[in-house]
N, C-alpha and C positions, 0 to 999 in steps of 0.2 A: 208594518204595524209594530209598535213597541210594547213588549210585555213587561208589566210591572206588578209586583205583589199588591194586593188590596188589603189594607189594614182595618178599614171601617166601612160598614154598610148601613145606610139609613133608609128605611122603608116605611111606607104607609101600611096600616093594618089591612086595608082593602085595596088590592091591586086589580087592574082591569081583567087579568087572567086568573084571578083567584084571590087568596089571602096572602098577606106577608108571611104567614106561618109556612106556606109551601116553599117560599124562598129560603126560610131558615133551615128547612130540612136539607136543601141543596148545599148549604154552607156548613152544616154540621161537621165537625172534625177539622175544618180548615183553620189556620191561624189568623182568625179575623174576629173583630168585635162587631156586633150588630145591635141596632136599636129599632124598635117599631114605634111609629108616631100614631097616637090615638087622639083624634080631634075631640075636643070638649068645648062646647059653646064657642067663645071667641079666642080660644087658646088650644093647647094640646098637652098631653102627657107623653113622655118618652119612656117606653118600656124596654129595659135591658133584656136582651134575648140570648146573645152569645158574648162571652167574655174571653177573648184570646183562645177561641176554639172550643170553649166549654159552655154548654147550655146553661143559662141562668134565668130562664123564664120563671116568674114568681118573685123575683126581686122587686123591691118597691119601685114604683114609677117615679120618674123625675119631672119636676116642673121645669119650664123653659130655662129659668135662671140656673137651676141645679144642673141641667143638661149642658148649658154653655160652659159652666165650670168644669164639668167632667170632660168635655171635649178639649178644653185648654190643657188640662192635666195630661190627657192622652197625647196631645200634640207635643208637649214638652218631653214626654217620655220617648217619642219616636225620633226626635231630633229633626235636623233640617231636611227639607224635601228636595230630592235631586232635581235639577233642571232638565227639561226635555231638550234633546238635540234634534229639533225638527228642521 
């Protein structure tokens, strides 16, 4: 098994074993960013929940296009992804 740090967690707000909020509690304090997906009619909103280890619930929700832009910015900041040696 290869251990790699996780930088980003995307979750639904309703998981089979509870809510996405339970997952967030497990991630609190870790150097990770997390977003919860909230389905709305034919689309969804993305709720920022953790930003680089700091809780940020209550920040404005992102529309899909805004979320895509946010992910692009995060990816550029992280740099190239190391290749797996499988």
